[in-house]
Biopython code that builds the backbone (N, CA, C, O; Angstrom):
import numpy as np
from Bio.PDB.StructureBuilder import StructureBuilder

atoms = [
    (1, "UNK", "N", (-69.394, 170.762, -23.135)),
    (1, "UNK", "CA", (-68.394, 170.460, -24.212)),
    (1, "UNK", "C", (-69.227, 170.110, -25.424)),
    (1, "UNK", "O", (-70.218, 169.385, -25.332)),
    (2, "UNK", "N", (-68.805, 170.643, -26.577)),
    (2, "UNK", "CA", (-69.546, 170.378, -27.811)),
    (2, "UNK", "C", (-69.155, 169.005, -28.412)),
    (2, "UNK", "O", (-68.062, 168.514, -28.130)),
    (3, "UNK", "N", (-69.994, 168.401, -29.205)),
    (3, "UNK", "CA", (-69.740, 167.156, -29.872)),
    (3, "UNK", "C", (-68.553, 167.391, -30.822)),
    (3, "UNK", "O", (-68.437, 168.438, -31.459)),
    (4, "UNK", "N", (-67.680, 166.377, -30.890)),
    (4, "UNK", "CA", (-66.615, 166.346, -31.936)),
    (4, "UNK", "C", (-67.173, 165.911, -33.214)),
    (4, "UNK", "O", (-67.701, 164.804, -33.322)),
    (5, "UNK", "N", (-67.073, 166.790, -34.255)),
    (5, "UNK", "CA", (-67.500, 166.421, -35.598)),
    (5, "UNK", "C", (-66.403, 166.253, -36.554)),
    (5, "UNK", "O", (-66.610, 165.684, -37.626)),
    (6, "UNK", "N", (-65.231, 166.718, -36.233)),
    (6, "UNK", "CA", (-64.026, 166.600, -37.107)),
    (6, "UNK", "C", (-62.975, 166.063, -36.225)),
    (6, "UNK", "O", (-62.683, 166.612, -35.163)),
    (7, "UNK", "N", (-62.395, 164.971, -36.669)),
    (7, "UNK", "CA", (-61.369, 164.276, -35.808)),
    (7, "UNK", "C", (-60.307, 163.527, -36.713)),
    (7, "UNK", "O", (-60.611, 163.055, -37.809)),
    (8, "UNK", "N", (-59.129, 163.460, -36.207)),
    (8, "UNK", "CA", (-58.082, 162.673, -36.806)),
    (8, "UNK", "C", (-58.185, 161.271, -36.364)),
    (8, "UNK", "O", (-58.523, 160.997, -35.212)),
    (9, "UNK", "N", (-57.893, 160.346, -37.277)),
    (9, "UNK", "CA", (-57.986, 158.935, -36.981)),
    (9, "UNK", "C", (-56.876, 158.147, -37.701)),
    (9, "UNK", "O", (-56.402, 158.535, -38.769)),
    (10, "UNK", "N", (-56.487, 157.036, -37.078)),
    (10, "UNK", "CA", (-55.369, 156.312, -37.702)),
    (10, "UNK", "C", (-55.961, 154.820, -37.856)),
    (10, "UNK", "O", (-57.080, 154.507, -37.451)),
    (11, "UNK", "N", (-55.069, 153.947, -38.490)),
    (11, "UNK", "CA", (-55.496, 152.629, -38.795)),
    (11, "UNK", "C", (-56.030, 151.892, -37.494)),
    (11, "UNK", "O", (-57.070, 151.237, -37.547)),
    (12, "UNK", "N", (-55.324, 152.010, -36.372)),
    (12, "UNK", "CA", (-55.730, 151.285, -35.193)),
    (12, "UNK", "C", (-57.121, 151.727, -34.683)),
    (12, "UNK", "O", (-57.850, 150.908, -34.124)),
    (13, "UNK", "N", (-57.500, 153.013, -34.870)),
    (13, "UNK", "CA", (-58.852, 153.492, -34.332)),
    (13, "UNK", "C", (-59.891, 153.400, -35.386)),
    (13, "UNK", "O", (-61.063, 153.639, -35.094)),
    (14, "UNK", "N", (-59.546, 153.071, -36.586)),
    (14, "UNK", "CA", (-60.487, 153.287, -37.667)),
    (14, "UNK", "C", (-61.804, 152.545, -37.479)),
    (14, "UNK", "O", (-62.861, 153.171, -37.557)),
    (15, "UNK", "N", (-61.787, 151.271, -37.241)),
    (15, "UNK", "CA", (-63.086, 150.500, -37.089)),
    (15, "UNK", "C", (-63.954, 151.135, -36.050)),
    (15, "UNK", "O", (-65.148, 151.316, -36.291)),
    (16, "UNK", "N", (-63.408, 151.491, -34.878)),
    (16, "UNK", "CA", (-64.117, 152.025, -33.738)),
    (16, "UNK", "C", (-64.692, 153.433, -33.978)),
    (16, "UNK", "O", (-65.851, 153.742, -33.705)),
    (17, "UNK", "N", (-63.743, 154.284, -34.532)),
    (17, "UNK", "CA", (-64.095, 155.729, -34.627)),
    (17, "UNK", "C", (-64.811, 156.057, -35.896)),
    (17, "UNK", "O", (-65.538, 157.050, -35.934)),
    (18, "UNK", "N", (-64.645, 155.247, -36.992)),
    (18, "UNK", "CA", (-65.297, 155.509, -38.260)),
    (18, "UNK", "C", (-66.408, 154.585, -38.550)),
    (18, "UNK", "O", (-67.570, 154.981, -38.648)),
    (19, "UNK", "N", (-66.042, 153.316, -38.694)),
    (19, "UNK", "CA", (-67.070, 152.391, -39.095)),
    (19, "UNK", "C", (-68.186, 152.269, -38.107)),
    (19, "UNK", "O", (-69.352, 152.284, -38.504)),
    (20, "UNK", "N", (-67.874, 152.142, -36.776)),
    (20, "UNK", "CA", (-68.897, 152.027, -35.774)),
    (20, "UNK", "C", (-69.724, 153.268, -35.670)),
    (20, "UNK", "O", (-70.945, 153.173, -35.549)),
    (21, "UNK", "N", (-69.081, 154.509, -35.714)),
    (21, "UNK", "CA", (-69.793, 155.794, -35.717)),
    (21, "UNK", "C", (-70.774, 155.900, -36.886)),
    (21, "UNK", "O", (-71.844, 156.495, -36.753)),
    (22, "UNK", "N", (-70.402, 155.316, -38.039)),
    (22, "UNK", "CA", (-71.134, 155.528, -39.265)),
    (22, "UNK", "C", (-72.574, 154.778, -39.200)),
    (22, "UNK", "O", (-73.434, 154.897, -40.073)),
    (23, "UNK", "N", (-72.693, 154.037, -38.104)),
    (23, "UNK", "CA", (-73.999, 153.396, -37.990)),
    (23, "UNK", "C", (-75.009, 154.260, -37.311)),
    (23, "UNK", "O", (-76.214, 154.006, -37.301)),
    (24, "UNK", "N", (-74.426, 155.343, -36.718)),
    (24, "UNK", "CA", (-75.236, 156.440, -36.091)),
    (24, "UNK", "C", (-75.391, 157.706, -36.941)),
    (24, "UNK", "O", (-76.443, 158.344, -37.000)),
    (25, "UNK", "N", (-74.273, 158.020, -37.590)),
    (25, "UNK", "CA", (-74.262, 159.299, -38.298)),
    (25, "UNK", "C", (-73.215, 159.079, -39.536)),
    (25, "UNK", "O", (-72.139, 158.503, -39.375)),
    (26, "UNK", "N", (-73.626, 159.570, -40.707)),
    (26, "UNK", "CA", (-72.690, 159.414, -41.841)),
    (26, "UNK", "C", (-71.300, 160.030, -41.555)),
    (26, "UNK", "O", (-71.194, 161.092, -40.942)),
    (27, "UNK", "N", (-70.258, 159.347, -42.008)),
    (27, "UNK", "CA", (-68.886, 159.838, -41.827)),
    (27, "UNK", "C", (-68.207, 160.021, -43.218)),
    (27, "UNK", "O", (-68.184, 159.121, -44.058)),
    (28, "UNK", "N", (-67.690, 161.180, -43.387)),
    (28, "UNK", "CA", (-66.924, 161.451, -44.563)),
    (28, "UNK", "C", (-65.360, 161.154, -44.109)),
    (28, "UNK", "O", (-64.880, 161.657, -43.093)),
    (29, "UNK", "N", (-64.692, 160.353, -44.911)),
    (29, "UNK", "CA", (-63.264, 160.108, -44.650)),
    (29, "UNK", "C", (-62.455, 161.005, -45.647)),
    (29, "UNK", "O", (-62.723, 161.010, -46.849)),
    (30, "UNK", "N", (-61.469, 161.753, -45.112)),
    (30, "UNK", "CA", (-60.648, 162.539, -45.890)),
    (30, "UNK", "C", (-59.267, 161.881, -45.875)),
    (30, "UNK", "O", (-58.541, 162.051, -44.896)),
    (31, "UNK", "N", (-58.872, 161.143, -46.905)),
    (31, "UNK", "CA", (-57.505, 160.595, -47.000)),
    (31, "UNK", "C", (-56.680, 161.603, -47.670)),
    (31, "UNK", "O", (-56.865, 161.919, -48.845)),
    (32, "UNK", "N", (-55.704, 162.145, -46.874)),
    (32, "UNK", "CA", (-54.929, 163.275, -47.439)),
    (32, "UNK", "C", (-53.462, 163.090, -47.042)),
    (32, "UNK", "O", (-53.100, 162.217, -46.253)),
    (33, "UNK", "N", (-52.647, 163.952, -47.629)),
    (33, "UNK", "CA", (-51.245, 163.950, -47.271)),
    (33, "UNK", "C", (-50.684, 165.421, -47.180)),
    (33, "UNK", "O", (-51.167, 166.316, -47.873)),
    (34, "UNK", "N", (-49.684, 165.630, -46.330)),
    (34, "UNK", "CA", (-49.200, 166.938, -46.030)),
    (34, "UNK", "C", (-48.572, 167.589, -47.332)),
    (34, "UNK", "O", (-48.640, 168.807, -47.500)),
    (35, "UNK", "N", (-48.034, 166.854, -48.138)),
    (35, "UNK", "CA", (-47.381, 167.339, -49.370)),
    (35, "UNK", "C", (-48.347, 167.614, -50.560)),
    (35, "UNK", "O", (-47.969, 168.153, -51.600)),
    (36, "UNK", "N", (-49.553, 167.224, -50.343)),
    (36, "UNK", "CA", (-50.609, 167.285, -51.384)),
    (36, "UNK", "C", (-51.299, 168.634, -51.436)),
    (36, "UNK", "O", (-52.059, 168.930, -50.514)),
    (37, "UNK", "N", (-51.099, 169.466, -52.428)),
    (37, "UNK", "CA", (-51.674, 170.824, -52.551)),
    (37, "UNK", "C", (-53.178, 170.741, -52.568)),
    (37, "UNK", "O", (-53.816, 171.462, -51.802)),
    (38, "UNK", "N", (-53.797, 169.901, -53.400)),
    (38, "UNK", "CA", (-55.297, 169.817, -53.427)),
    (38, "UNK", "C", (-55.829, 169.460, -52.081)),
    (38, "UNK", "O", (-56.903, 169.923, -51.696)),
    (39, "UNK", "N", (-55.093, 168.629, -51.333)),
    (39, "UNK", "CA", (-55.581, 168.249, -49.963)),
    (39, "UNK", "C", (-55.647, 169.461, -49.112)),
    (39, "UNK", "O", (-56.612, 169.605, -48.362)),
    (40, "UNK", "N", (-54.755, 170.295, -49.162)),
    (40, "UNK", "CA", (-54.708, 171.551, -48.322)),
    (40, "UNK", "C", (-55.766, 172.572, -48.833)),
    (40, "UNK", "O", (-56.260, 173.389, -48.056)),
    (41, "UNK", "N", (-56.089, 172.520, -50.077)),
    (41, "UNK", "CA", (-57.119, 173.348, -50.591)),
    (41, "UNK", "C", (-58.542, 172.917, -50.211)),
    (41, "UNK", "O", (-59.399, 173.765, -49.961)),
    (42, "UNK", "N", (-58.799, 171.593, -50.168)),
    (42, "UNK", "CA", (-60.153, 171.179, -49.839)),
    (42, "UNK", "C", (-60.399, 171.143, -48.327)),
    (42, "UNK", "O", (-61.547, 171.226, -47.890)),
    (43, "UNK", "N", (-59.364, 171.023, -47.545)),
    (43, "UNK", "CA", (-59.579, 170.831, -46.119)),
    (43, "UNK", "C", (-60.428, 171.913, -45.484)),
    (43, "UNK", "O", (-61.356, 171.527, -44.773)),
    (44, "UNK", "N", (-60.245, 173.189, -45.639)),
    (44, "UNK", "CA", (-61.161, 174.206, -45.030)),
    (44, "UNK", "C", (-62.606, 174.023, -45.613)),
    (44, "UNK", "O", (-63.573, 174.254, -44.886)),
    (45, "UNK", "N", (-62.767, 173.623, -46.873)),
    (45, "UNK", "CA", (-64.121, 173.477, -47.395)),
    (45, "UNK", "C", (-64.873, 172.340, -46.774)),
    (45, "UNK", "O", (-66.080, 172.410, -46.544)),
    (46, "UNK", "N", (-64.120, 171.269, -46.500)),
    (46, "UNK", "CA", (-64.735, 170.127, -45.840)),
    (46, "UNK", "C", (-65.145, 170.483, -44.448)),
    (46, "UNK", "O", (-66.227, 170.088, -44.015)),
    (47, "UNK", "N", (-64.330, 171.213, -43.723)),
    (47, "UNK", "CA", (-64.650, 171.730, -42.369)),
    (47, "UNK", "C", (-65.890, 172.592, -42.454)),
    (47, "UNK", "O", (-66.782, 172.425, -41.623)),
    (48, "UNK", "N", (-66.001, 173.478, -43.379)),
    (48, "UNK", "CA", (-67.169, 174.355, -43.441)),
    (48, "UNK", "C", (-68.431, 173.496, -43.738)),
    (48, "UNK", "O", (-69.492, 173.733, -43.160)),
    (49, "UNK", "N", (-68.303, 172.509, -44.636)),
    (49, "UNK", "CA", (-69.444, 171.690, -45.023)),
    (49, "UNK", "C", (-69.952, 170.878, -43.755)),
    (49, "UNK", "O", (-71.152, 170.849, -43.482)),
    (50, "UNK", "N", (-69.050, 170.257, -43.031)),
    (50, "UNK", "CA", (-69.387, 169.498, -41.863)),
    (50, "UNK", "C", (-70.047, 170.350, -40.837)),
    (50, "UNK", "O", (-71.085, 169.999, -40.275)),
    (51, "UNK", "N", (-69.427, 171.486, -40.595)),
    (51, "UNK", "CA", (-70.031, 172.457, -39.650)),
    (51, "UNK", "C", (-71.416, 172.891, -40.043)),
    (51, "UNK", "O", (-72.282, 173.049, -39.183)),
    (52, "UNK", "N", (-71.651, 173.092, -41.360)),
    (52, "UNK", "CA", (-73.047, 173.437, -41.801)),
    (52, "UNK", "C", (-74.064, 172.293, -41.436)),
    (52, "UNK", "O", (-75.241, 172.579, -41.219)),
    (53, "UNK", "N", (-73.636, 171.079, -41.372)),
    (53, "UNK", "CA", (-74.529, 170.012, -40.989)),
    (53, "UNK", "C", (-74.794, 169.805, -39.518)),
    (53, "UNK", "O", (-75.632, 168.983, -39.145)),
    (54, "UNK", "N", (-74.090, 170.541, -38.678)),
    (54, "UNK", "CA", (-74.341, 170.647, -37.294)),
    (54, "UNK", "C", (-74.497, 169.288, -36.587)),
    (54, "UNK", "O", (-75.423, 169.056, -35.810)),
    (55, "UNK", "N", (-73.479, 168.353, -36.924)),
    (55, "UNK", "CA", (-73.454, 167.127, -36.256)),
    (55, "UNK", "C", (-74.238, 166.023, -36.943)),
    (55, "UNK", "O", (-74.236, 164.887, -36.467)),
    (56, "UNK", "N", (-74.882, 166.312, -38.007)),
    (56, "UNK", "CA", (-75.593, 165.235, -38.791)),
    (56, "UNK", "C", (-74.722, 164.497, -39.724)),
    (56, "UNK", "O", (-75.148, 163.570, -40.412)),
    (57, "UNK", "N", (-73.441, 164.930, -39.748)),
    (57, "UNK", "CA", (-72.338, 164.231, -40.517)),
    (57, "UNK", "C", (-71.011, 164.494, -39.841)),
    (57, "UNK", "O", (-70.810, 165.563, -39.265)),
    (58, "UNK", "N", (-70.144, 163.580, -39.899)),
    (58, "UNK", "CA", (-68.789, 163.802, -39.253)),
    (58, "UNK", "C", (-67.672, 163.669, -40.248)),
    (58, "UNK", "O", (-67.908, 163.139, -41.334)),
    (59, "UNK", "N", (-66.423, 164.131, -39.944)),
    (59, "UNK", "CA", (-65.441, 164.116, -40.869)),
    (59, "UNK", "C", (-64.213, 163.425, -40.125)),
    (59, "UNK", "O", (-63.778, 163.894, -39.073)),
    (60, "UNK", "N", (-63.713, 162.365, -40.681)),
    (60, "UNK", "CA", (-62.547, 161.683, -40.186)),
    (60, "UNK", "C", (-61.396, 161.959, -41.099)),
    (60, "UNK", "O", (-61.430, 161.608, -42.278)),
    (61, "UNK", "N", (-60.332, 162.611, -40.544)),
    (61, "UNK", "CA", (-59.147, 163.006, -41.334)),
    (61, "UNK", "C", (-58.078, 161.876, -41.136)),
    (61, "UNK", "O", (-57.724, 161.531, -40.009)),
    (62, "UNK", "N", (-57.604, 161.342, -42.231)),
    (62, "UNK", "CA", (-56.586, 160.396, -42.137)),
    (62, "UNK", "C", (-55.336, 160.775, -42.987)),
    (62, "UNK", "O", (-55.361, 160.812, -44.217)),
    (63, "UNK", "N", (-54.261, 161.050, -42.239)),
    (63, "UNK", "CA", (-52.991, 161.491, -42.904)),
    (63, "UNK", "C", (-52.312, 160.206, -43.386)),
    (63, "UNK", "O", (-51.804, 159.450, -42.557)),
    (64, "UNK", "N", (-52.287, 159.949, -44.610)),
    (64, "UNK", "CA", (-51.847, 158.663, -45.115)),
    (64, "UNK", "C", (-50.422, 158.373, -44.945)),
    (64, "UNK", "O", (-50.054, 157.200, -45.010)),
    (65, "UNK", "N", (-49.524, 159.373, -44.721)),
    (65, "UNK", "CA", (-48.169, 159.170, -44.481)),
    (65, "UNK", "C", (-47.762, 158.939, -43.042)),
    (65, "UNK", "O", (-46.569, 158.847, -42.754)),
    (66, "UNK", "N", (-48.700, 158.844, -42.143)),
    (66, "UNK", "CA", (-48.479, 158.696, -40.696)),
    (66, "UNK", "C", (-48.654, 157.175, -40.356)),
    (66, "UNK", "O", (-49.630, 156.553, -40.775)),
    (67, "UNK", "N", (-47.762, 156.641, -39.648)),
    (67, "UNK", "CA", (-47.854, 155.205, -39.160)),
    (67, "UNK", "C", (-48.305, 154.288, -40.243)),
    (67, "UNK", "O", (-47.769, 154.304, -41.351)),
    (68, "UNK", "N", (-49.275, 153.497, -39.939)),
    (68, "UNK", "CA", (-49.691, 152.453, -40.930)),
    (68, "UNK", "C", (-50.960, 152.903, -41.711)),
    (68, "UNK", "O", (-51.702, 152.063, -42.221)),
    (69, "UNK", "N", (-51.193, 154.200, -41.794)),
    (69, "UNK", "CA", (-52.492, 154.783, -42.459)),
    (69, "UNK", "C", (-52.544, 154.401, -43.885)),
    (69, "UNK", "O", (-53.639, 154.240, -44.425)),
    (70, "UNK", "N", (-51.399, 154.240, -44.555)),
    (70, "UNK", "CA", (-51.466, 153.907, -46.023)),
    (70, "UNK", "C", (-52.192, 152.623, -46.277)),
    (70, "UNK", "O", (-52.725, 152.405, -47.366)),
    (71, "UNK", "N", (-52.222, 151.686, -45.188)),
    (71, "UNK", "CA", (-52.973, 150.506, -45.288)),
    (71, "UNK", "C", (-54.449, 150.781, -45.536)),
    (71, "UNK", "O", (-55.095, 150.025, -46.261)),
    (72, "UNK", "N", (-54.988, 151.820, -44.966)),
    (72, "UNK", "CA", (-56.331, 152.296, -45.154)),
    (72, "UNK", "C", (-56.590, 152.699, -46.645)),
    (72, "UNK", "O", (-57.598, 152.364, -47.267)),
    (73, "UNK", "N", (-55.615, 153.422, -47.127)),
    (73, "UNK", "CA", (-55.654, 153.850, -48.562)),
    (73, "UNK", "C", (-55.732, 152.592, -49.351)),
    (73, "UNK", "O", (-56.582, 152.540, -50.240)),
    (74, "UNK", "N", (-54.957, 151.578, -49.141)),
    (74, "UNK", "CA", (-54.942, 150.358, -49.849)),
    (74, "UNK", "C", (-56.246, 149.552, -49.655)),
    (74, "UNK", "O", (-56.721, 148.934, -50.608)),
    (75, "UNK", "N", (-56.807, 149.547, -48.494)),
    (75, "UNK", "CA", (-58.115, 148.893, -48.220)),
    (75, "UNK", "C", (-59.181, 149.398, -49.132)),
    (75, "UNK", "O", (-60.033, 148.681, -49.657)),
    (76, "UNK", "N", (-59.065, 150.724, -49.285)),
    (76, "UNK", "CA", (-60.234, 151.430, -50.050)),
    (76, "UNK", "C", (-59.801, 151.632, -51.496)),
    (76, "UNK", "O", (-60.486, 152.321, -52.251)),
    (77, "UNK", "N", (-58.619, 151.012, -51.913)),
    (77, "UNK", "CA", (-58.118, 151.215, -53.318)),
    (77, "UNK", "C", (-58.104, 152.625, -53.748)),
    (77, "UNK", "O", (-58.648, 152.981, -54.794)),
    (78, "UNK", "N", (-57.449, 153.482, -52.903)),
    (78, "UNK", "CA", (-57.281, 154.897, -53.204)),
    (78, "UNK", "C", (-56.193, 155.036, -54.278)),
    (78, "UNK", "O", (-55.128, 154.434, -54.139)),
    (79, "UNK", "N", (-56.419, 155.774, -55.292)),
    (79, "UNK", "CA", (-55.466, 155.997, -56.363)),
    (79, "UNK", "C", (-54.862, 157.407, -56.385)),
    (79, "UNK", "O", (-53.885, 157.631, -57.100)),
    (80, "UNK", "N", (-55.397, 158.336, -55.647)),
    (80, "UNK", "CA", (-54.812, 159.686, -55.591)),
    (80, "UNK", "C", (-55.326, 160.393, -54.380)),
    (80, "UNK", "O", (-56.239, 159.888, -53.727)),
    (81, "UNK", "N", (-54.784, 161.543, -54.044)),
    (81, "UNK", "CA", (-55.168, 162.287, -52.903)),
    (81, "UNK", "C", (-55.474, 163.685, -53.272)),
    (81, "UNK", "O", (-54.845, 164.210, -54.190)),
    (82, "UNK", "N", (-56.445, 164.367, -52.590)),
    (82, "UNK", "CA", (-57.269, 163.700, -51.604)),
    (82, "UNK", "C", (-58.321, 162.794, -52.159)),
    (82, "UNK", "O", (-58.814, 163.038, -53.260)),
    (83, "UNK", "N", (-58.686, 161.767, -51.453)),
    (83, "UNK", "CA", (-59.868, 161.008, -51.727)),
    (83, "UNK", "C", (-60.784, 161.161, -50.662)),
    (83, "UNK", "O", (-60.362, 160.993, -49.517)),
    (84, "UNK", "N", (-62.056, 161.472, -50.866)),
    (84, "UNK", "CA", (-63.113, 161.641, -49.902)),
    (84, "UNK", "C", (-64.105, 160.518, -50.111)),
    (84, "UNK", "O", (-64.627, 160.307, -51.205)),
    (85, "UNK", "N", (-64.354, 159.789, -49.001)),
    (85, "UNK", "CA", (-65.272, 158.541, -49.093)),
    (85, "UNK", "C", (-66.330, 158.806, -48.049)),
    (85, "UNK", "O", (-66.047, 159.237, -46.931)),
    (86, "UNK", "N", (-67.582, 158.528, -48.457)),
    (86, "UNK", "CA", (-68.691, 158.709, -47.577)),
    (86, "UNK", "C", (-69.032, 157.336, -47.064)),
    (86, "UNK", "O", (-69.281, 156.433, -47.863)),
    (87, "UNK", "N", (-69.057, 157.128, -45.672)),
    (87, "UNK", "CA", (-69.337, 155.759, -45.097)),
    (87, "UNK", "C", (-70.701, 155.942, -44.395)),
    (87, "UNK", "O", (-70.879, 156.905, -43.648)),
    (88, "UNK", "N", (-71.615, 155.072, -44.618)),
    (88, "UNK", "CA", (-72.868, 155.000, -43.964)),
    (88, "UNK", "C", (-73.126, 153.539, -43.556)),
    (88, "UNK", "O", (-73.058, 152.654, -44.410)),
    (89, "UNK", "N", (-73.412, 153.271, -42.312)),
    (89, "UNK", "CA", (-73.613, 151.943, -41.779)),
    (89, "UNK", "C", (-72.496, 150.992, -42.069)),
    (89, "UNK", "O", (-72.721, 149.810, -42.331)),
    (90, "UNK", "N", (-71.289, 151.504, -42.024)),
    (90, "UNK", "CA", (-70.038, 150.679, -42.160)),
    (90, "UNK", "C", (-69.727, 150.462, -43.590)),
    (90, "UNK", "O", (-68.781, 149.721, -43.856)),
    (91, "UNK", "N", (-70.399, 151.010, -44.539)),
    (91, "UNK", "CA", (-70.190, 150.747, -46.025)),
    (91, "UNK", "C", (-69.932, 151.980, -46.735)),
    (91, "UNK", "O", (-70.493, 153.028, -46.417)),
    (92, "UNK", "N", (-69.055, 151.889, -47.740)),
    (92, "UNK", "CA", (-68.816, 153.000, -48.619)),
    (92, "UNK", "C", (-70.031, 153.183, -49.575)),
    (92, "UNK", "O", (-70.494, 152.246, -50.226)),
    (93, "UNK", "N", (-70.512, 154.440, -49.616)),
    (93, "UNK", "CA", (-71.690, 154.701, -50.487)),
    (93, "UNK", "C", (-71.302, 155.648, -51.607)),
    (93, "UNK", "O", (-71.995, 155.673, -52.624)),
    (94, "UNK", "N", (-70.241, 156.424, -51.486)),
    (94, "UNK", "CA", (-69.763, 157.276, -52.612)),
    (94, "UNK", "C", (-68.421, 157.796, -52.209)),
    (94, "UNK", "O", (-68.034, 157.844, -51.041)),
    (95, "UNK", "N", (-67.649, 158.234, -53.389)),
    (95, "UNK", "CA", (-66.383, 158.863, -53.205)),
    (95, "UNK", "C", (-66.089, 159.793, -54.356)),
    (95, "UNK", "O", (-66.714, 159.750, -55.416)),
    (96, "UNK", "N", (-65.097, 160.644, -54.094)),
    (96, "UNK", "CA", (-64.498, 161.484, -55.200)),
    (96, "UNK", "C", (-63.061, 161.765, -54.844)),
    (96, "UNK", "O", (-62.692, 161.609, -53.680)),
    (97, "UNK", "N", (-62.257, 162.157, -55.748)),
    (97, "UNK", "CA", (-60.943, 162.515, -55.601)),
    (97, "UNK", "C", (-60.622, 163.964, -56.098)),
    (97, "UNK", "O", (-61.238, 164.486, -57.028)),
    (98, "UNK", "N", (-59.691, 164.525, -55.462)),
    (98, "UNK", "CA", (-59.285, 165.944, -55.915)),
    (98, "UNK", "C", (-59.967, 166.987, -55.144)),
    (98, "UNK", "O", (-60.909, 166.723, -54.397)),
    (99, "UNK", "N", (-59.490, 168.202, -55.318)),
    (99, "UNK", "CA", (-60.118, 169.359, -54.693)),
    (99, "UNK", "C", (-61.362, 169.782, -55.518)),
    (99, "UNK", "O", (-61.302, 169.831, -56.746)),
    (100, "UNK", "N", (-62.451, 170.075, -54.854)),
    (100, "UNK", "CA", (-63.726, 170.464, -55.484)),
    (100, "UNK", "C", (-64.235, 171.715, -54.742)),
    (100, "UNK", "O", (-63.877, 171.974, -53.593)),
    (101, "UNK", "N", (-65.082, 172.474, -55.447)),
    (101, "UNK", "CA", (-65.644, 173.678, -54.741)),
    (101, "UNK", "C", (-66.712, 173.306, -53.722)),
    (101, "UNK", "O", (-67.215, 172.183, -53.765)),
    (102, "UNK", "N", (-67.053, 174.134, -52.875)),
    (102, "UNK", "CA", (-68.021, 173.956, -51.844)),
    (102, "UNK", "C", (-69.310, 173.531, -52.413)),
    (102, "UNK", "O", (-69.941, 172.663, -51.811)),
    (103, "UNK", "N", (-69.800, 174.057, -53.546)),
    (103, "UNK", "CA", (-71.072, 173.707, -54.139)),
    (103, "UNK", "C", (-71.099, 172.161, -54.505)),
    (103, "UNK", "O", (-72.107, 171.474, -54.335)),
    (104, "UNK", "N", (-69.939, 171.686, -55.008)),
    (104, "UNK", "CA", (-69.880, 170.280, -55.302)),
    (104, "UNK", "C", (-69.975, 169.460, -53.986)),
    (104, "UNK", "O", (-70.714, 168.477, -53.920)),
    (105, "UNK", "N", (-69.241, 169.864, -52.972)),
    (105, "UNK", "CA", (-69.308, 169.088, -51.645)),
    (105, "UNK", "C", (-70.728, 169.090, -51.126)),
    (105, "UNK", "O", (-71.217, 168.062, -50.657)),
    (106, "UNK", "N", (-71.370, 170.180, -51.197)),
    (106, "UNK", "CA", (-72.764, 170.224, -50.693)),
    (106, "UNK", "C", (-73.648, 169.311, -51.461)),
    (106, "UNK", "O", (-74.463, 168.629, -50.841)),
    (107, "UNK", "N", (-73.558, 169.229, -52.835)),
    (107, "UNK", "CA", (-74.341, 168.341, -53.581)),
    (107, "UNK", "C", (-73.983, 166.933, -53.395)),
    (107, "UNK", "O", (-74.861, 166.069, -53.397)),
    (108, "UNK", "N", (-72.653, 166.631, -53.222)),
    (108, "UNK", "CA", (-72.203, 165.246, -52.939)),
    (108, "UNK", "C", (-72.857, 164.633, -51.766)),
    (108, "UNK", "O", (-73.319, 163.493, -51.805)),
    (109, "UNK", "N", (-72.898, 165.450, -50.640)),
    (109, "UNK", "CA", (-73.555, 165.018, -49.377)),
    (109, "UNK", "C", (-75.016, 164.917, -49.535)),
    (109, "UNK", "O", (-75.623, 163.917, -49.152)),
    (110, "UNK", "N", (-75.600, 165.925, -50.091)),
    (110, "UNK", "CA", (-77.136, 165.947, -50.231)),
    (110, "UNK", "C", (-77.584, 164.836, -51.070)),
    (110, "UNK", "O", (-78.629, 164.259, -50.773)),
    (111, "UNK", "N", (-76.831, 164.444, -52.190)),
    (111, "UNK", "CA", (-77.159, 163.367, -53.075)),
    (111, "UNK", "C", (-77.003, 161.946, -52.482)),
    (111, "UNK", "O", (-77.564, 160.974, -52.989)),
    (112, "UNK", "N", (-76.231, 161.869, -51.405)),
    (112, "UNK", "CA", (-75.828, 160.554, -50.939)),
    (112, "UNK", "C", (-76.256, 160.136, -49.589)),
    (112, "UNK", "O", (-76.099, 158.976, -49.208)),
    (113, "UNK", "N", (-76.832, 161.116, -48.806)),
    (113, "UNK", "CA", (-77.256, 160.701, -47.431)),
    (113, "UNK", "C", (-78.766, 160.758, -47.322)),
    (113, "UNK", "O", (-79.321, 160.454, -46.266)),
]
sb = StructureBuilder()
sb.init_structure("model")
sb.init_model(0)
sb.init_chain("A")
sb.init_seg("    ")
for serial, (resi, resn, name, xyz) in enumerate(atoms, 1):
    if name == "N":
        sb.init_residue(resn, " ", resi, " ")
    sb.init_atom(name, np.array(xyz, "f"), 0.0, 1.0, " ", f" {name:<3s}", serial, name[0])
structure = sb.get_structure()
């Protein structure tokens, strides 16, 4: 069975699945919503980016309208969706908001890990 590099996460699992994991491998958090068109545009690009890194980076997808996930958006002071946050060793190192092209995503990761 192959390693899971893209996974959905909620508030309850966040510390274990994202912050703890980020001590071993950088984790991109995708805070998104079903109704958000830019969120749907960037999702396949984030998937492609993470697959290119072959396990050297992971993607945690957080649907902000599910359960108590909006509290995570509040914790990270998110102002719009999608917001992509890079977590390394439990700390935020970089972020951006909105849909971006794959070239931007590649440079974002390369410049920050």
